[in-house]
N, C-alpha and C positions, 0 to 999 in steps of 0.2 A: 503493500500499500502507499509506504513512503516513499519508497525508489519510485514509483510512478509520479507523483508530486514533485519530487528534485530534479527527475531527469531531463526536463523539460526549462531548468535556469536557464536563461538565455542573458547577454550583458545589459540590458535594458531593466531586467527584474531588479539588478544589484542598483541602478541608476535609481531606481522608484524608491530601493530602501534606504540611499544614501539620503533623498527628500523628506523619507520620514522622519530617519534618526535627527536630520536637521531644523526641522520642526520640533521633533521632543526638546531638542537642545533648546531653542525658542521657549518653548514652552515650561523650559523646567530650571532652577538654577543648578551655579554650577557650570563644567564644560568639560561634560563627561561622552554626552550621544554624538559631539560634534567631531569625535577622533571615529566613534566607528561608522558615521556617515562618509568622513572622509576615507575611512576603510572601503567602505562599499561601493564609492567611485571608483578607488581606484581599481577595485577588481572586476566591475563592468570593464574598465580601459583593458583591463587583463583578459576578460573574456571575446574583447571584440577583437583581439588580434588573434586572441587563440581559443575556437568556440569549443573545441572537443576534451577542453577539460571537466571532469566528472565531477560528481555536486559534491562527494565526498570530499576531495582534494578543494571546492570551491569555498568550504566551510572551513576547513583546516586554515587556508589559505587567511579567510576572514579575519578568521581568530588570529593568527600571526601577526596579517598589517596592523590589524585594532591594537594589540599589545604594542608594538613597535611603536605605533604613532602616538600611544598613548603616552609613552616615555623619553619619545622625543618632545613633545607637547610639555612634558614637566619639565624639564630640562632647561627646553626656549625660556619658557617663563619663568623659572627662578633664575635666569640669567639675564633676563629682557623682562622686568617689573613691570606691570601697568603702572603708571603714577597718573594723579589725577589732578585735575586743575583744584577741587574741592576735594580733598579729604577728609573732612568730617562731614560729608553729605550723607544721611542718614545715620547720624549719629550727633543728633544735635545735644548730648551732653558735653558734649568737647566746645562743640559750638557756642555754649552757653560761659564757658569757662572766659574771665577778664570782663565780662558787661557787667554792665549798673543797673538795677530796678530798685523799686521803690518797696520798702515792706508794706504790708496789705494787715498783718496780723501782727502785732506788737512781739516784738521776740524778748523771751522774760525768761530767765532759767536757760538758756542756750538755747530754745526752741520755741519758734513762730514761723510765720507764711509770709514768702513776697510774690508781686505781681509778675508775670512772665507772659508779656504778651496780653490773649485774653483771658489766661488760666492762672493758678496759683499753685507755688510750691512749696512744699515743707520746707523748711531752712534752719540750720543752727549756726551760731555765733555769737558773737557778744551782745549782751542787751542792747534795746533800743524801739524807738517810739513809731507807731505808725506816719508814714510818710520817711523817713530817712533812707536815705541812698546808701546801699550797699553794693560789693563788686562781690561777686560768684571766684572764689579763687580755686574750689574742689565739687565736683559732682558725684554722690555714694548713694548710688540707686537711682531713689527716686529725691532724695533731698538733696538741697542743693548747700554747701561751707561757704559762709558768707563773712566780709568783712565790713567794718564800715570806711565807707569812702572817706578816703584824705583830701 
């Protein structure tokens, strides 16, 4: 049964697999399916030149090319890391450090709240009254560590 299904694998089947894997790569986080897509595309090229390769050898080649492309990609990205113009993108906490905010709820005994945009955050720092300006020096989970603005 299985032999009959796979006996007719042609180059364009592998190109369809390549498109499928690239679409999966777009829809999922990380960079895993991209290498399988590249491997399927390369295998399609190999079959275009040598169409007599059996389906067993095709699957072995696909696995080997996938492993090799993954390893090459891993080493490439280790040597050529992607640098961002906005390294704190999606890391709002890092973006808050050094910014000045107004105290929304008095900081008493080291605990209070500060206004950050349209919301308030729990704050730890020296005692101060509502309306005082504080600078964020550290973010500890969902709590801002602040000091009085000088």
